[in-house]
mmCIF file as gemmi writes it, N, C-alpha and C atoms, coordinates in Angstrom:
data_model
loop_
_atom_site.group_PDB
_atom_site.id
_atom_site.type_symbol
_atom_site.label_atom_id
_atom_site.label_alt_id
_atom_site.label_comp_id
_atom_site.label_asym_id
_atom_site.label_entity_id
_atom_site.label_seq_id
_atom_site.pdbx_PDB_ins_code
_atom_site.Cartn_x
_atom_site.Cartn_y
_atom_site.Cartn_z
_atom_site.occupancy
_atom_site.B_iso_or_equiv
_atom_site.pdbx_formal_charge
_atom_site.auth_seq_id
_atom_site.auth_asym_id
_atom_site.pdbx_PDB_model_num
ATOM 1 N N . UNK Axp A 1 ? 7.701 0.864 13.709 1 0 ? 1 A 1
ATOM 2 C CA . UNK Axp A 1 ? 6.706 -0.163 13.662 1 0 ? 1 A 1
ATOM 3 C C . UNK Axp A 1 ? 7.1 -1.173 12.589 1 0 ? 1 A 1
ATOM 4 N N . UNK Axp A 2 ? 7.002 -2.425 12.928 1 0 ? 2 A 1
ATOM 5 C CA . UNK Axp A 2 ? 7.285 -3.472 11.952 1 0 ? 2 A 1
ATOM 6 C C . UNK Axp A 2 ? 6.039 -4.324 11.778 1 0 ? 2 A 1
ATOM 7 N N . UNK Axp A 3 ? 5.594 -4.416 10.562 1 0 ? 3 A 1
ATOM 8 C CA . UNK Axp A 3 ? 4.442 -5.245 10.234 1 0 ? 3 A 1
ATOM 9 C C . UNK Axp A 3 ? 4.971 -6.609 9.82 1 0 ? 3 A 1
ATOM 10 N N . UNK Axp A 4 ? 4.438 -7.66 10.433 1 0 ? 4 A 1
ATOM 11 C CA . UNK Axp A 4 ? 4.854 -9.001 10.059 1 0 ? 4 A 1
ATOM 12 C C . UNK Axp A 4 ? 4.389 -9.305 8.646 1 0 ? 4 A 1
ATOM 13 N N . UNK Axp A 5 ? 5.188 -10.068 7.934 1 0 ? 5 A 1
ATOM 14 C CA . UNK Axp A 5 ? 4.927 -10.342 6.517 1 0 ? 5 A 1
ATOM 15 C C . UNK Axp A 5 ? 3.589 -11.031 6.279 1 0 ? 5 A 1
ATOM 16 N N . UNK Axp A 6 ? 3.075 -11.754 7.297 1 0 ? 6 A 1
ATOM 17 C CA . UNK Axp A 6 ? 1.821 -12.487 7.098 1 0 ? 6 A 1
ATOM 18 C C . UNK Axp A 6 ? 0.623 -11.851 7.795 1 0 ? 6 A 1
ATOM 19 N N . UNK Axp A 7 ? 0.791 -10.64 8.346 1 0 ? 7 A 1
ATOM 20 C CA . UNK Axp A 7 ? -0.334 -9.946 8.967 1 0 ? 7 A 1
ATOM 21 C C . UNK Axp A 7 ? -1.286 -9.442 7.886 1 0 ? 7 A 1
ATOM 22 N N . UNK Axp A 8 ? -2.577 -9.646 8.095 1 0 ? 8 A 1
ATOM 23 C CA . UNK Axp A 8 ? -3.574 -9.184 7.132 1 0 ? 8 A 1
ATOM 24 C C . UNK Axp A 8 ? -3.791 -7.686 7.285 1 0 ? 8 A 1
ATOM 25 N N . UNK Axp A 9 ? -3.795 -6.997 6.15 1 0 ? 9 A 1
ATOM 26 C CA . UNK Axp A 9 ? -3.978 -5.552 6.112 1 0 ? 9 A 1
ATOM 27 C C . UNK Axp A 9 ? -5.305 -5.229 5.443 1 0 ? 9 A 1
ATOM 28 N N . UNK Axp A 10 ? -5.958 -4.186 5.931 1 0 ? 10 A 1
ATOM 29 C CA . UNK Axp A 10 ? -7.216 -3.743 5.34 1 0 ? 10 A 1
ATOM 30 C C . UNK Axp A 10 ? -7.144 -2.259 5.027 1 0 ? 10 A 1
ATOM 31 N N . UNK Axp A 11 ? -7.654 -1.887 3.867 1 0 ? 11 A 1
ATOM 32 C CA . UNK Axp A 11 ? -7.79 -0.465 3.563 1 0 ? 11 A 1
ATOM 33 C C . UNK Axp A 11 ? -8.955 0.069 4.382 1 0 ? 11 A 1
ATOM 34 N N . UNK Axp A 12 ? -8.801 1.271 4.923 1 0 ? 12 A 1
ATOM 35 C CA . UNK Axp A 12 ? -9.925 1.889 5.631 1 0 ? 12 A 1
ATOM 36 C C . UNK Axp A 12 ? -11.03 2.19 4.618 1 0 ? 12 A 1
ATOM 37 N N . UNK Axp A 13 ? -12.264 2.112 5.077 1 0 ? 13 A 1
ATOM 38 C CA . UNK Axp A 13 ? -13.402 2.294 4.185 1 0 ? 13 A 1
ATOM 39 C C . UNK Axp A 13 ? -13.612 3.747 3.779 1 0 ? 13 A 1
ATOM 40 N N . UNK Axp A 14 ? -13.085 4.675 4.549 1 0 ? 14 A 1
ATOM 41 C CA . UNK Axp A 14 ? -13.347 6.093 4.318 1 0 ? 14 A 1
ATOM 42 C C . UNK Axp A 14 ? -12.3 6.755 3.421 1 0 ? 14 A 1
ATOM 43 N N . UNK Axp A 15 ? -11.724 5.996 2.504 1 0 ? 15 A 1
ATOM 44 C CA . UNK Axp A 15 ? -10.663 6.514 1.636 1 0 ? 15 A 1
ATOM 45 C C . UNK Axp A 15 ? -11.166 6.578 0.194 1 0 ? 15 A 1
ATOM 46 N N . UNK Axp A 16 ? -11.028 7.743 -0.399 1 0 ? 16 A 1
ATOM 47 C CA . UNK Axp A 16 ? -11.331 7.931 -1.819 1 0 ? 16 A 1
ATOM 48 C C . UNK Axp A 16 ? -10.004 8.029 -2.564 1 0 ? 16 A 1
ATOM 49 N N . UNK Axp A 17 ? -9.97 7.538 -3.79 1 0 ? 17 A 1
ATOM 50 C CA . UNK Axp A 17 ? -8.727 7.572 -4.563 1 0 ? 17 A 1
ATOM 51 C C . UNK Axp A 17 ? -8.961 8.205 -5.926 1 0 ? 17 A 1
ATOM 52 N N . UNK Axp A 18 ? -7.893 8.802 -6.429 1 0 ? 18 A 1
ATOM 53 C CA . UNK Axp A 18 ? -7.911 9.351 -7.788 1 0 ? 18 A 1
ATOM 54 C C . UNK Axp A 18 ? -6.525 9.178 -8.379 1 0 ? 18 A 1
ATOM 55 N N . UNK Axp A 19 ? -6.48 8.819 -9.659 1 0 ? 19 A 1
ATOM 56 C CA . UNK Axp A 19 ? -5.2 8.685 -10.358 1 0 ? 19 A 1
ATOM 57 C C . UNK Axp A 19 ? -5.073 9.851 -11.332 1 0 ? 19 A 1
ATOM 58 N N . UNK Axp A 20 ? -3.961 10.584 -11.224 1 0 ? 20 A 1
ATOM 59 C CA . UNK Axp A 20 ? -3.714 11.738 -12.083 1 0 ? 20 A 1
ATOM 60 C C . UNK Axp A 20 ? -2.284 11.703 -12.584 1 0 ? 20 A 1
ATOM 61 N N . UNK Axp A 21 ? -2.098 11.56 -13.874 1 0 ? 21 A 1
ATOM 62 C CA . UNK Axp A 21 ? -0.764 11.611 -14.481 1 0 ? 21 A 1
ATOM 63 C C . UNK Axp A 21 ? 0.241 10.672 -13.815 1 0 ? 21 A 1
ATOM 64 N N . UNK Axp A 22 ? -0.164 9.438 -13.54 1 0 ? 22 A 1
ATOM 65 C CA . UNK Axp A 22 ? 0.745 8.454 -12.973 1 0 ? 22 A 1
ATOM 66 C C . UNK Axp A 22 ? 0.935 8.555 -11.472 1 0 ? 22 A 1
ATOM 67 N N . UNK Axp A 23 ? 0.291 9.519 -10.822 1 0 ? 23 A 1
ATOM 68 C CA . UNK Axp A 23 ? 0.342 9.621 -9.366 1 0 ? 23 A 1
ATOM 69 C C . UNK Axp A 23 ? -1.055 9.359 -8.825 1 0 ? 23 A 1
ATOM 70 N N . UNK Axp A 24 ? -1.1 8.845 -7.626 1 0 ? 24 A 1
ATOM 71 C CA . UNK Axp A 24 ? -2.371 8.554 -6.984 1 0 ? 24 A 1
ATOM 72 C C . UNK Axp A 24 ? -2.549 9.482 -5.793 1 0 ? 24 A 1
ATOM 73 N N . UNK Axp A 25 ? -3.776 9.949 -5.615 1 0 ? 25 A 1
ATOM 74 C CA . UNK Axp A 25 ? -4.144 10.732 -4.445 1 0 ? 25 A 1
ATOM 75 C C . UNK Axp A 25 ? -5.083 9.882 -3.609 1 0 ? 25 A 1
ATOM 76 N N . UNK Axp A 26 ? -4.747 9.732 -2.338 1 0 ? 26 A 1
ATOM 77 C CA . UNK Axp A 26 ? -5.567 8.969 -1.403 1 0 ? 26 A 1
ATOM 78 C C . UNK Axp A 26 ? -6.134 9.97 -0.404 1 0 ? 26 A 1
ATOM 79 N N . UNK Axp A 27 ? -7.442 10.147 -0.387 1 0 ? 27 A 1
ATOM 80 C CA . UNK Axp A 27 ? -8.096 11.138 0.461 1 0 ? 27 A 1
ATOM 81 C C . UNK Axp A 27 ? -8.835 10.448 1.586 1 0 ? 27 A 1
ATOM 82 N N . UNK Axp A 28 ? -8.432 10.772 2.812 1 0 ? 28 A 1
ATOM 83 C CA . UNK Axp A 28 ? -9.13 10.281 3.99 1 0 ? 28 A 1
ATOM 84 C C . UNK Axp A 28 ? -10.323 11.208 4.206 1 0 ? 28 A 1
ATOM 85 N N . UNK Axp A 29 ? -11.525 10.709 3.969 1 0 ? 29 A 1
ATOM 86 C CA . UNK Axp A 29 ? -12.738 11.516 4.046 1 0 ? 29 A 1
ATOM 87 C C . UNK Axp A 29 ? -12.944 12.071 5.455 1 0 ? 29 A 1
ATOM 88 N N . UNK Axp A 30 ? -12.609 11.321 6.486 1 0 ? 30 A 1
ATOM 89 C CA . UNK Axp A 30 ? -12.824 11.76 7.867 1 0 ? 30 A 1
ATOM 90 C C . UNK Axp A 30 ? -11.91 12.91 8.26 1 0 ? 30 A 1
ATOM 91 N N . UNK Axp A 31 ? -10.643 12.827 7.872 1 0 ? 31 A 1
ATOM 92 C CA . UNK Axp A 31 ? -9.667 13.838 8.305 1 0 ? 31 A 1
ATOM 93 C C . UNK Axp A 31 ? -9.366 14.87 7.224 1 0 ? 31 A 1
ATOM 94 N N . UNK Axp A 32 ? -9.837 14.632 6.017 1 0 ? 32 A 1
ATOM 95 C CA . UNK Axp A 32 ? -9.562 15.491 4.853 1 0 ? 32 A 1
ATOM 96 C C . UNK Axp A 32 ? -8.079 15.541 4.51 1 0 ? 32 A 1
ATOM 97 N N . UNK Axp A 33 ? -7.334 14.552 4.96 1 0 ? 33 A 1
ATOM 98 C CA . UNK Axp A 33 ? -5.899 14.477 4.656 1 0 ? 33 A 1
ATOM 99 C C . UNK Axp A 33 ? -5.708 13.8 3.305 1 0 ? 33 A 1
ATOM 100 N N . UNK Axp A 34 ? -4.802 14.349 2.515 1 0 ? 34 A 1
ATOM 101 C CA . UNK Axp A 34 ? -4.484 13.787 1.206 1 0 ? 34 A 1
ATOM 102 C C . UNK Axp A 34 ? -3.075 13.219 1.245 1 0 ? 34 A 1
ATOM 103 N N . UNK Axp A 35 ? -2.932 11.987 0.793 1 0 ? 35 A 1
ATOM 104 C CA . UNK Axp A 35 ? -1.626 11.345 0.675 1 0 ? 35 A 1
ATOM 105 C C . UNK Axp A 35 ? -1.382 11.082 -0.8 1 0 ? 35 A 1
ATOM 106 N N . UNK Axp A 36 ? -0.253 11.564 -1.301 1 0 ? 36 A 1
ATOM 107 C CA . UNK Axp A 36 ? 0.093 11.369 -2.708 1 0 ? 36 A 1
ATOM 108 C C . UNK Axp A 36 ? 1.119 10.249 -2.795 1 0 ? 36 A 1
ATOM 109 N N . UNK Axp A 37 ? 0.872 9.291 -3.687 1 0 ? 37 A 1
ATOM 110 C CA . UNK Axp A 37 ? 1.807 8.181 -3.889 1 0 ? 37 A 1
ATOM 111 C C . UNK Axp A 37 ? 2.103 8.053 -5.382 1 0 ? 37 A 1
ATOM 112 N N . UNK Axp A 38 ? 3.238 7.451 -5.678 1 0 ? 38 A 1
ATOM 113 C CA . UNK Axp A 38 ? 3.635 7.283 -7.081 1 0 ? 38 A 1
ATOM 114 C C . UNK Axp A 38 ? 2.87 6.118 -7.72 1 0 ? 38 A 1
ATOM 115 N N . UNK Axp A 39 ? 3.198 5.841 -8.956 1 0 ? 39 A 1
ATOM 116 C CA . UNK Axp A 39 ? 2.499 4.804 -9.712 1 0 ? 39 A 1
ATOM 117 C C . UNK Axp A 39 ? 2.589 3.435 -9.034 1 0 ? 39 A 1
ATOM 118 N N . UNK Axp A 40 ? 3.763 3.08 -8.527 1 0 ? 40 A 1
ATOM 119 C CA . UNK Axp A 40 ? 3.908 1.793 -7.841 1 0 ? 40 A 1
ATOM 120 C C . UNK Axp A 40 ? 3.079 1.771 -6.565 1 0 ? 40 A 1
ATOM 121 N N . UNK Axp A 41 ? 3.087 2.873 -5.828 1 0 ? 41 A 1
ATOM 122 C CA . UNK Axp A 41 ? 2.256 2.959 -4.627 1 0 ? 41 A 1
ATOM 123 C C . UNK Axp A 41 ? 0.783 2.789 -4.955 1 0 ? 41 A 1
ATOM 124 N N . UNK Axp A 42 ? 0.347 3.398 -6.052 1 0 ? 42 A 1
ATOM 125 C CA . UNK Axp A 42 ? -1.034 3.245 -6.489 1 0 ? 42 A 1
ATOM 126 C C . UNK Axp A 42 ? -1.348 1.814 -6.886 1 0 ? 42 A 1
ATOM 127 N N . UNK Axp A 43 ? -0.379 1.177 -7.537 1 0 ? 43 A 1
ATOM 128 C CA . UNK Axp A 43 ? -0.551 -0.23 -7.914 1 0 ? 43 A 1
ATOM 129 C C . UNK Axp A 43 ? -0.719 -1.089 -6.659 1 0 ? 43 A 1
ATOM 130 N N . UNK Axp A 44 ? 0.148 -0.871 -5.678 1 0 ? 44 A 1
ATOM 131 C CA . UNK Axp A 44 ? 0.054 -1.635 -4.428 1 0 ? 44 A 1
ATOM 132 C C . UNK Axp A 44 ? -1.297 -1.379 -3.765 1 0 ? 44 A 1
ATOM 133 N N . UNK Axp A 45 ? -1.715 -0.109 -3.719 1 0 ? 45 A 1
ATOM 134 C CA . UNK Axp A 45 ? -3.007 0.229 -3.121 1 0 ? 45 A 1
ATOM 135 C C . UNK Axp A 45 ? -4.143 -0.516 -3.836 1 0 ? 45 A 1
ATOM 136 N N . UNK Axp A 46 ? -4.071 -0.569 -5.152 1 0 ? 46 A 1
ATOM 137 C CA . UNK Axp A 46 ? -5.159 -1.173 -5.924 1 0 ? 46 A 1
ATOM 138 C C . UNK Axp A 46 ? -5.236 -2.691 -5.773 1 0 ? 46 A 1
ATOM 139 N N . UNK Axp A 47 ? -4.114 -3.349 -5.533 1 0 ? 47 A 1
ATOM 140 C CA . UNK Axp A 47 ? -4.135 -4.815 -5.403 1 0 ? 47 A 1
ATOM 141 C C . UNK Axp A 47 ? -4.249 -5.284 -3.96 1 0 ? 47 A 1
ATOM 142 N N . UNK Axp A 48 ? -4.208 -4.36 -3.017 1 0 ? 48 A 1
ATOM 143 C CA . UNK Axp A 48 ? -4.219 -4.738 -1.604 1 0 ? 48 A 1
ATOM 144 C C . UNK Axp A 48 ? -5.413 -5.608 -1.206 1 0 ? 48 A 1
ATOM 145 N N . UNK Axp A 49 ? -6.629 -5.347 -1.675 1 0 ? 49 A 1
ATOM 146 C CA . UNK Axp A 49 ? -7.732 -6.237 -1.278 1 0 ? 49 A 1
ATOM 147 C C . UNK Axp A 49 ? -7.52 -7.695 -1.71 1 0 ? 49 A 1
ATOM 148 N N . UNK Axp A 50 ? -6.862 -7.885 -2.835 1 0 ? 50 A 1
ATOM 149 C CA . UNK Axp A 50 ? -6.631 -9.237 -3.357 1 0 ? 50 A 1
ATOM 150 C C . UNK Axp A 50 ? -5.373 -9.882 -2.763 1 0 ? 50 A 1
ATOM 151 N N . UNK Axp A 51 ? -4.405 -9.063 -2.364 1 0 ? 51 A 1
ATOM 152 C CA . UNK Axp A 51 ? -3.134 -9.529 -1.799 1 0 ? 51 A 1
ATOM 153 C C . UNK Axp A 51 ? -2.91 -8.789 -0.478 1 0 ? 51 A 1
ATOM 154 N N . UNK Axp A 52 ? -3.591 -9.219 0.616 1 0 ? 52 A 1
ATOM 155 C CA . UNK Axp A 52 ? -3.669 -8.403 1.827 1 0 ? 52 A 1
ATOM 156 C C . UNK Axp A 52 ? -2.537 -8.547 2.848 1 0 ? 52 A 1
ATOM 157 N N . UNK Axp A 53 ? -1.412 -9.119 2.464 1 0 ? 53 A 1
ATOM 158 C CA . UNK Axp A 53 ? -0.278 -9.179 3.39 1 0 ? 53 A 1
ATOM 159 C C . UNK Axp A 53 ? 0.96 -8.619 2.699 1 0 ? 53 A 1
ATOM 160 N N . UNK Axp A 54 ? 1.94 -8.223 3.497 1 0 ? 54 A 1
ATOM 161 C CA . UNK Axp A 54 ? 3.195 -7.721 2.93 1 0 ? 54 A 1
ATOM 162 C C . UNK Axp A 54 ? 3.828 -8.785 2.047 1 0 ? 54 A 1
ATOM 163 N N . UNK Axp A 55 ? 3.824 -10.031 2.501 1 0 ? 55 A 1
ATOM 164 C CA . UNK Axp A 55 ? 4.44 -11.114 1.725 1 0 ? 55 A 1
ATOM 165 C C . UNK Axp A 55 ? 3.748 -11.292 0.376 1 0 ? 55 A 1
ATOM 166 N N . UNK Axp A 56 ? 2.418 -11.279 0.366 1 0 ? 56 A 1
ATOM 167 C CA . UNK Axp A 56 ? 1.678 -11.446 -0.889 1 0 ? 56 A 1
ATOM 168 C C . UNK Axp A 56 ? 1.878 -10.25 -1.814 1 0 ? 56 A 1
ATOM 169 N N . UNK Axp A 57 ? 1.848 -9.049 -1.242 1 0 ? 57 A 1
ATOM 170 C CA . UNK Axp A 57 ? 2.079 -7.841 -2.042 1 0 ? 57 A 1
ATOM 171 C C . UNK Axp A 57 ? 3.466 -7.868 -2.673 1 0 ? 57 A 1
ATOM 172 N N . UNK Axp A 58 ? 4.464 -8.213 -1.863 1 0 ? 58 A 1
ATOM 173 C CA . UNK Axp A 58 ? 5.845 -8.234 -2.36 1 0 ? 58 A 1
ATOM 174 C C . UNK Axp A 58 ? 6.004 -9.265 -3.474 1 0 ? 58 A 1
ATOM 175 N N . UNK Axp A 59 ? 5.405 -10.425 -3.303 1 0 ? 59 A 1
ATOM 176 C CA . UNK Axp A 59 ? 5.502 -11.462 -4.341 1 0 ? 59 A 1
ATOM 177 C C . UNK Axp A 59 ? 4.871 -10.979 -5.648 1 0 ? 59 A 1
ATOM 178 N N . UNK Axp A 60 ? 3.713 -10.329 -5.558 1 0 ? 60 A 1
ATOM 179 C CA . UNK Axp A 60 ? 3.032 -9.83 -6.752 1 0 ? 60 A 1
ATOM 180 C C . UNK Axp A 60 ? 3.856 -8.73 -7.43 1 0 ? 60 A 1
ATOM 181 N N . UNK Axp A 61 ? 4.401 -7.791 -6.644 1 0 ? 61 A 1
ATOM 182 C CA . UNK Axp A 61 ? 5.23 -6.714 -7.206 1 0 ? 61 A 1
ATOM 183 C C . UNK Axp A 61 ? 6.481 -7.309 -7.843 1 0 ? 61 A 1
ATOM 184 N N . UNK Axp A 62 ? 7.093 -8.272 -7.18 1 0 ? 62 A 1
ATOM 185 C CA . UNK Axp A 62 ? 8.275 -8.95 -7.717 1 0 ? 62 A 1
ATOM 186 C C . UNK Axp A 62 ? 7.955 -9.581 -9.077 1 0 ? 62 A 1
ATOM 187 N N . UNK Axp A 63 ? 6.815 -10.247 -9.164 1 0 ? 63 A 1
ATOM 188 C CA . UNK Axp A 63 ? 6.407 -10.891 -10.412 1 0 ? 63 A 1
ATOM 189 C C . UNK Axp A 63 ? 6.137 -9.864 -11.513 1 0 ? 63 A 1
ATOM 190 N N . UNK Axp A 64 ? 5.459 -8.787 -11.171 1 0 ? 64 A 1
ATOM 191 C CA . UNK Axp A 64 ? 5.07 -7.779 -12.163 1 0 ? 64 A 1
ATOM 192 C C . UNK Axp A 64 ? 6.243 -6.926 -12.636 1 0 ? 64 A 1
ATOM 193 N N . UNK Axp A 65 ? 7.146 -6.557 -11.705 1 0 ? 65 A 1
ATOM 194 C CA . UNK Axp A 65 ? 8.191 -5.59 -12.024 1 0 ? 65 A 1
ATOM 195 C C . UNK Axp A 65 ? 9.588 -6.197 -12.131 1 0 ? 65 A 1
ATOM 196 N N . UNK Axp A 66 ? 9.765 -7.447 -11.689 1 0 ? 66 A 1
ATOM 197 C CA . UNK Axp A 66 ? 11.052 -8.11 -11.822 1 0 ? 66 A 1
ATOM 198 C C . UNK Axp A 66 ? 12.158 -7.564 -10.938 1 0 ? 66 A 1
ATOM 199 N N . UNK Axp A 67 ? 11.785 -6.91 -9.856 1 0 ? 67 A 1
ATOM 200 C CA . UNK Axp A 67 ? 12.767 -6.375 -8.912 1 0 ? 67 A 1
ATOM 201 C C . UNK Axp A 67 ? 13.139 -7.479 -7.927 1 0 ? 67 A 1
ATOM 202 N N . UNK Axp A 68 ? 14.388 -7.441 -7.424 1 0 ? 68 A 1
ATOM 203 C CA . UNK Axp A 68 ? 14.845 -8.457 -6.463 1 0 ? 68 A 1
ATOM 204 C C . UNK Axp A 68 ? 13.896 -8.523 -5.273 1 0 ? 68 A 1
ATOM 205 N N . UNK Axp A 69 ? 13.596 -9.736 -4.839 1 0 ? 69 A 1
ATOM 206 C CA . UNK Axp A 69 ? 12.62 -9.949 -3.777 1 0 ? 69 A 1
ATOM 207 C C . UNK Axp A 69 ? 12.996 -9.231 -2.486 1 0 ? 69 A 1
ATOM 208 N N . UNK Axp A 70 ? 14.259 -9.253 -2.107 1 0 ? 70 A 1
ATOM 209 C CA . UNK Axp A 70 ? 14.684 -8.602 -0.864 1 0 ? 70 A 1
ATOM 210 C C . UNK Axp A 70 ? 14.404 -7.102 -0.919 1 0 ? 70 A 1
ATOM 211 N N . UNK Axp A 71 ? 14.68 -6.493 -2.05 1 0 ? 71 A 1
ATOM 212 C CA . UNK Axp A 71 ? 14.427 -5.06 -2.23 1 0 ? 71 A 1
ATOM 213 C C . UNK Axp A 71 ? 12.931 -4.785 -2.183 1 0 ? 71 A 1
ATOM 214 N N . UNK Axp A 72 ? 12.158 -5.616 -2.87 1 0 ? 72 A 1
ATOM 215 C CA . UNK Axp A 72 ? 10.706 -5.449 -2.895 1 0 ? 72 A 1
ATOM 216 C C . UNK Axp A 72 ? 10.128 -5.568 -1.491 1 0 ? 72 A 1
ATOM 217 N N . UNK Axp A 73 ? 10.552 -6.563 -0.736 1 0 ? 73 A 1
ATOM 218 C CA . UNK Axp A 73 ? 10.048 -6.74 0.631 1 0 ? 73 A 1
ATOM 219 C C . UNK Axp A 73 ? 10.306 -5.503 1.475 1 0 ? 73 A 1
ATOM 220 N N . UNK Axp A 74 ? 11.525 -4.974 1.418 1 0 ? 74 A 1
ATOM 221 C CA . UNK Axp A 74 ? 11.862 -3.774 2.19 1 0 ? 74 A 1
ATOM 222 C C . UNK Axp A 74 ? 10.997 -2.594 1.769 1 0 ? 74 A 1
ATOM 223 N N . UNK Axp A 75 ? 10.836 -2.407 0.464 1 0 ? 75 A 1
ATOM 224 C CA . UNK Axp A 75 ? 10.058 -1.276 -0.041 1 0 ? 75 A 1
ATOM 225 C C . UNK Axp A 75 ? 8.576 -1.399 0.292 1 0 ? 75 A 1
ATOM 226 N N . UNK Axp A 76 ? 8.022 -2.588 0.124 1 0 ? 76 A 1
ATOM 227 C CA . UNK Axp A 76 ? 6.608 -2.796 0.445 1 0 ? 76 A 1
ATOM 228 C C . UNK Axp A 76 ? 6.384 -2.612 1.94 1 0 ? 76 A 1
ATOM 229 N N . UNK Axp A 77 ? 7.282 -3.128 2.75 1 0 ? 77 A 1
ATOM 230 C CA . UNK Axp A 77 ? 7.181 -2.966 4.204 1 0 ? 77 A 1
ATOM 231 C C . UNK Axp A 77 ? 7.149 -1.485 4.571 1 0 ? 77 A 1
ATOM 232 N N . UNK Axp A 78 ? 8.063 -0.709 4.035 1 0 ? 78 A 1
ATOM 233 C CA . UNK Axp A 78 ? 8.134 0.726 4.333 1 0 ? 78 A 1
ATOM 234 C C . UNK Axp A 78 ? 6.871 1.441 3.848 1 0 ? 78 A 1
ATOM 235 N N . UNK Axp A 79 ? 6.391 1.083 2.672 1 0 ? 79 A 1
ATOM 236 C CA . UNK Axp A 79 ? 5.191 1.711 2.124 1 0 ? 79 A 1
ATOM 237 C C . UNK Axp A 79 ? 3.972 1.399 2.988 1 0 ? 79 A 1
ATOM 238 N N . UNK Axp A 80 ? 3.817 0.146 3.392 1 0 ? 80 A 1
ATOM 239 C CA . UNK Axp A 80 ? 2.694 -0.253 4.239 1 0 ? 80 A 1
ATOM 240 C C . UNK Axp A 80 ? 2.752 0.478 5.577 1 0 ? 80 A 1
ATOM 241 N N . UNK Axp A 81 ? 3.933 0.586 6.164 1 0 ? 81 A 1
ATOM 242 C CA . UNK Axp A 81 ? 4.069 1.307 7.428 1 0 ? 81 A 1
ATOM 243 C C . UNK Axp A 81 ? 3.657 2.766 7.265 1 0 ? 81 A 1
ATOM 244 N N . UNK Axp A 82 ? 4.028 3.387 6.138 1 0 ? 82 A 1
ATOM 245 C CA . UNK Axp A 82 ? 3.643 4.769 5.877 1 0 ? 82 A 1
ATOM 246 C C . UNK Axp A 82 ? 2.125 4.888 5.763 1 0 ? 82 A 1
ATOM 247 N N . UNK Axp A 83 ? 1.484 3.932 5.085 1 0 ? 83 A 1
ATOM 248 C CA . UNK Axp A 83 ? 0.032 3.971 4.941 1 0 ? 83 A 1
ATOM 249 C C . UNK Axp A 83 ? -0.669 3.798 6.286 1 0 ? 83 A 1
ATOM 250 N N . UNK Axp A 84 ? -0.13 2.963 7.144 1 0 ? 84 A 1
ATOM 251 C CA . UNK Axp A 84 ? -0.711 2.782 8.482 1 0 ? 84 A 1
ATOM 252 C C . UNK Axp A 84 ? -0.565 4.064 9.287 1 0 ? 84 A 1
ATOM 253 N N . UNK Axp A 85 ? 0.625 4.66 9.262 1 0 ? 85 A 1
ATOM 254 C CA . UNK Axp A 85 ? 0.849 5.909 9.993 1 0 ? 85 A 1
ATOM 255 C C . UNK Axp A 85 ? -0.038 7.033 9.472 1 0 ? 85 A 1
ATOM 256 N N . UNK Axp A 86 ? -0.354 7.018 8.182 1 0 ? 86 A 1
ATOM 257 C CA . UNK Axp A 86 ? -1.223 8.036 7.587 1 0 ? 86 A 1
ATOM 258 C C . UNK Axp A 86 ? -2.71 7.749 7.845 1 0 ? 86 A 1
ATOM 259 N N . UNK Axp A 87 ? -3.002 6.617 8.484 1 0 ? 87 A 1
ATOM 260 C CA . UNK Axp A 87 ? -4.382 6.273 8.79 1 0 ? 87 A 1
ATOM 261 C C . UNK Axp A 87 ? -5.158 5.704 7.62 1 0 ? 87 A 1
ATOM 262 N N . UNK Axp A 88 ? -4.45 5.174 6.63 1 0 ? 88 A 1
ATOM 263 C CA . UNK Axp A 88 ? -5.103 4.644 5.435 1 0 ? 88 A 1
ATOM 264 C C . UNK Axp A 88 ? -5.288 3.132 5.476 1 0 ? 88 A 1
ATOM 265 N N . UNK Axp A 89 ? -4.473 2.453 6.265 1 0 ? 89 A 1
ATOM 266 C CA . UNK Axp A 89 ? -4.537 0.993 6.416 1 0 ? 89 A 1
ATOM 267 C C . UNK Axp A 89 ? -4.648 0.645 7.887 1 0 ? 89 A 1
ATOM 268 N N . UNK Axp A 90 ? -5.212 -0.523 8.149 1 0 ? 90 A 1
ATOM 269 C CA . UNK Axp A 90 ? -5.234 -1.069 9.504 1 0 ? 90 A 1
ATOM 270 C C . UNK Axp A 90 ? -4.833 -2.539 9.449 1 0 ? 90 A 1
ATOM 271 N N . UNK Axp A 91 ? -4.341 -3.048 10.579 1 0 ? 91 A 1
ATOM 272 C CA . UNK Axp A 91 ? -4.085 -4.482 10.72 1 0 ? 91 A 1
ATOM 273 C C . UNK Axp A 91 ? -5.4 -5.148 11.075 1 0 ? 91 A 1
ATOM 274 N N . UNK Axp A 92 ? -5.72 -6.218 10.387 1 0 ? 92 A 1
ATOM 275 C CA . UNK Axp A 92 ? -6.98 -6.926 10.673 1 0 ? 92 A 1
ATOM 276 C C . UNK Axp A 92 ? -6.788 -7.904 11.808 1 0 ? 92 A 1
């Protein structure tokens, strides 16, 4: 699955989050599935409402962490696809 860089993404409403020792736990209340993500994944999750596209997320991560834009785009794309497959995000 390829998400276009300008497609709007929404976090599902039934997700609870917790941050523990630099890792984030994302709990789908409906399915009781837990997805564990690292600190960067948690950062992306937390800014998603304000930066709801892959392009916006990648630009923000690039600015915050100073990683090459091409690398950031690939990583954000892969992370977003994983969140969609896990049922945590939807395309608006």
